[in-house]
Each structure stands twice: as C-alpha cells, then as structure tokens.
N, C-alpha and C positions, 0 to 999 in steps of 0.2 A: 184859556180854553177856546174862546171865540177865534183867536188868531189861528190856532191849530185847525179849527173847523173851516176857516176861510181858505187855508192852504189846501185842504182836501177839496173844497169846491173849485178852487182855481185850477186844480189838476184835472178837472172834468168829471169828477165822481159825484154822484148824487148823495145827499145826506138826508136820511130819514129820521123820524122821531126816535126810533130805537137806537140809531147811531149816536144821537146826542146822549142818551142814557149810558151807552157803553163808554163814550168819551169821558163823561163825568166820573164813572167808576174807575177808568184807567188813570185819570189825573189825580184822583183821591189816593189811589194806590201808589202811583209813581209820578210825582209832580213834574219831573223833567222829561216825561215821555214824549217822543217824537211820533206823532200819529202816522206820518208818512211811512215810518219803518214798519208799522203794523198794517196799514191799509194798502200800501203799494205792493204787498206780497200776495199777488193774485195766484191762487192755486189752480183754478180752472175756470174757463168761460163756458158755461152751459147754455143750453137752448132757452132756459128760463131765467137764469140768474148767474151773476159772477160770484164765485165762492172765494172768500178770503177770511183770514182771522179777524175776529171782531173785538177781541180784548187781549190783554197781556198773557193770560193763561193759555189762550188758544195759540198765540204766537210762540210761546215757549213749547207747547205741545208739537206744533208743526216742526220747529227746529229740532226737537228731540227725535221725531220720527226720521228726519233726514240724516241724523247722525248714527242711528242704530238699525241693525238688521232685524232686531226683535224689539218691539215697543209695547209696553203694557200700560193702559190708561184706566184708572178707576175713578168714577164720579157719578153724580146724579143725572137723571134725565134732563135734557135741555142744554147740556154744556157743549154739545157738538163733537164729542170724541169720536163717534162712529162716522158722522157726516163728513168731518174734515179728513179722516182717514180715507174715505171713499173718494173724495175730491183729489187727494194725492195719488190714489191708485189710478184714477182716470187720467190724470196728468202724466203719470209715468208710462201708461200705455200709449198715450198720444205721442210722447217723446221717444217711443220704442225702447224704453229702458227695461221693460218687461214684455213678455209675449202674451200674458193673460192675467186676468183678475179673477180671484176666487173669493166669494163672499159666503160665509157660513155662519150658522147658528145652531145651538143645541135645540132640538125640538121638544122642549119641556112643556108639559100641558097646562101649567099655570091655572089649575082649578077647573080645566075643561078636559074632555076625553076625546082623543083623536078618533076613536072608533065610532063615535056618533056623528062625525062629519061625513058628508056625502063624497062619493067618488073613490078613485084608486089612491095608492099611497102618495103619488105626486100631488093629487088634488087635496089630500088631507094635510100635507106638509106646507103647501103653498101659502096659506094665511100667515104662517109663522115667518115666512121669508118676505112678505109683502112690504114691510118698512124699508127693506133694502132696495126693492124695485122702485119704491117711491122716491128714494134719494137719487137713484140713477136717473130718473126722469128729469130731475133738476139739472143734471150735469151734462147730459147729451141728448140729442134728438132721440125720441123713443123708438122710431123706426130703425135707426142705427143701432141702438142698444139691443133691440130685438134680433137684428141680424147677427150681432156679436155673440149674443146668448145662444142662438141657433148653431153658430159655428163652434161654440165652446171657448171662444176667446174670453167671454165673461161667463163665469159659472156661479150660479146661486144654488147652494145645496145644503142640506142638513149636515151637521158635524159628523154623524155616523158614516157618511159617504166618504170621509177622508181616510178612513182606516185602510192600511196596507199600501198607501200611495206615497210617492216621493214628489214633492211639489217644487219643480225646478223653474227658474226664470219666471216667477210669478209674484204678484203682489197679493198677499193673502190677508183677509180681515176676518177675525173671529169676533162676532158681536154677541151680546148677552152672555158673556163668558162666566158670569156669576152662577149660571145654571149648568156648568159643567161639573162633573165629578173629578177627583184627582186623577183617576185613570184616564178619563177622556182628555184632560188637559195635557198630560204627559204624552198621550198618543198624538195629539195635535202638534205639539211643539217639536216632536221628533219627526214630523213630515217635512221639515224645512230642508230644501235642496239648494243646489248651486244657483246663484244669481237671484235669489228670492228674498222678499221682505215680508215680515209678519207684523201685523198690528192686532192687539187683543184689547177689547174694550168691555166694560161691564160696570154695573152698579151693585155694590155689595149690600145695599139696603133693600134690594128687591130679589132676594133669592127664593126660587120656587122649588127647590129640592126637598125631598122628605126630611123631616126633622132628624137631627143627629147625623146628617150627612154633610161633611165639610165641603164648602164650595171649592172647586178646582182653582178658581181665580184667587181666592183668599190664600190657599195653600201655595200657589205659584208665587205670589208676591212675597210670602215669607221665605220660601225655599230658594228662590232665584235672586234675591236682593243682592247677594254678594258678587254676582256675575257682572262685571263692569261693562261687558258688551251688550247687555240688555238695558234698555231705557225704561224708566218708570215715571209716570205722571199721575198726580192725584188732583182732581178737580174738586172744588168746594161749591156749596150752594150759591155763593156770591158770584160764581163764574157762569151761571145759567144765562143763556142768551135768547131764550124764548120769551113769550109774553111775561111782563113783570110779575104777574100773579104766580107763575110757575116757581120763581125764586122764593116767594113768600110761602108757597105750599111746601116746597122741599125743606125750607128752614123750620116750618112748623112741625113736620114729621120728624126731622132730626131732633128737635127739642123733646118731642114726645118719646122718641126712642131712647134718648139719654135718661129721661126721667124713669122710664120703665126699667132700664138696666140698673139705675140707682136703687129703685125699690126692690128689685130682685136680689141685689147684693145685700141690702139691709135685711131682707127676709132670711137670706141664707145665714148671715151672721147671728140673727136672733135664734134660728133653729139650732145652729151649732152650739150657741151658749146654753140653750135649754137642755140639749142632749148632754152637754158636759156636766151641768149641775145635777142631772139625774143619775149620771154614772158615778159621781164621787161618793154619795152615801152608800151606793150599792157595794163599792169596793171596801168601804169602811166596815160595813156589816159583815162582809165575807171574812175580813181579816180578824175581826173580833171573835167570830164563830170558830175560826181555826185556833185561836188562842185558848178558847174554852176547852177545845178537844184535847 
C-alpha cells in the first residue's frame, strides 16, 4: 500500500487522509490494484479541485458511462454518482464532444410545500436545483458557468421542462431519479436525440413519492435491464467517499430497513396463517349444514 502511495506522490499528486482510507479500501477489495490506473484518470480540472475517481467502484462507473449512451446508476448518498457524471459532462463540453449540458431533477417536495416558498416559479424551484449549481462551482469558474447558463449552453431545469423536447448533441443528467414516476421516466428517456448521452442517478432508499406509487427509477432498472446498450451501475454503502461517518450512517439505515422489511414479512405470514385457520372451520360448518339439509 505504501509503495502505491509513494508512486502517487512521485507523480506530483497530493495525498490527503481521505485518500489513504480509499486506498486501504481498494487494496482490501482488490490486492493487485494499480492506483495509477485509478488516480491518473482525471475527469476535469476545475477552478477549485481536480475531479477523478476515488475508488474502484467510481472507476468502473466512469468506464461504464464512456461505453454507453444511456447509463443508470443507483446508490446511496455520498458515492459520487451525480458528481462524477457532471465532471464527465463538463469535460465533454470542453472537448466539444457535445454542444450543451442539461442538468435536471424532478421537483418533488420532500415533505415541504412549494407554494409556501417566496417568489415566482423559478424562485420556488431553484432550491431543488441548488446542489447541481454547487457541483458546477467545483468544476469551472463560476463566472464562466454563469455565462454558459445565460447562453443556454448549460441548462439547469426541473424535469417537467423536458416534455416535448428532443435533446440533440447534449450531455443530459437526471438526478434524484428515484422521485420520478414511471410516466416521467419514460418521457425523459424518449427525449434522447442524436449525438447525446444520458446519465440517470438516484437512491432508491430515499423515495419521496406518495405511498403506493412505484418509483420510475425502480421500474426502469427492472424494465430496461435486458437492453445491452444501456449501462447499469449499483453502488453500495461501502463505496461512499464523503466523511467516514456518512458510510456508517448509510449502513445503519440499511440494516434498519432490512430489519423493518423482515418484520413486515413475518407479520404478513402470521396474518395469512391466522386468516387461513379461521376460514377452515367455517368451510367445515357450511359443509355439515349442507349434509343435514
């Protein structure tokens, strides 16, 4: 491990404490890993940081996006699925591989009400798009980003604004896709035009849709799995690259979710067993009554 870190340092790259944690995780997962294959793959050099894959899962994800016109990534917060996709979009724009970037999210209210927010529709929707603006600020000078947004070269808009459009020569990212309905997801996927690339990201453990409404992301993974031209990536809690506590928090919620599901299944079986035992005597009584008649 130390030898691999020395190689990274000798190449002129800084190594932070977080990098050491990521390296330990990679070596535990794949002992013969070559760190230079991961770290030398710079996606973009922003005004505030250099963006590159930080672990094997992220490298696999980046490679998958490069090989597919449509890529779908499912995973918990902190795995970098949206951030890396945005870095690749910025790099594609800078290389003139696409003529614009479109960043979109469904404006689901997540326990809050849009009507209570001040301002016009744009002002009300803006807080939902803010994380995308924040990521852009890491990847390019904010003045340049503002100019590109004003020209329409970079568009940050709610998913509803995609309806009726054909998105040609674009790098399109749908974030928070777990909060789309099936109809919205189909609408979005069928916007794909010539020379465009689509990346869809979401966390199926954080669905804010009304109960009994299936997530469009869950449905898309199930329905589209057989299409070889679409790439799929599933991140796990162990792939989180934020503060180490984030990984522990995600894992704790995962355990709690599995336990809740287990109890629900057990309760359903008990209810079905009780209903079955109540129905059996009733059938027997009915049969005997018919015999007496």
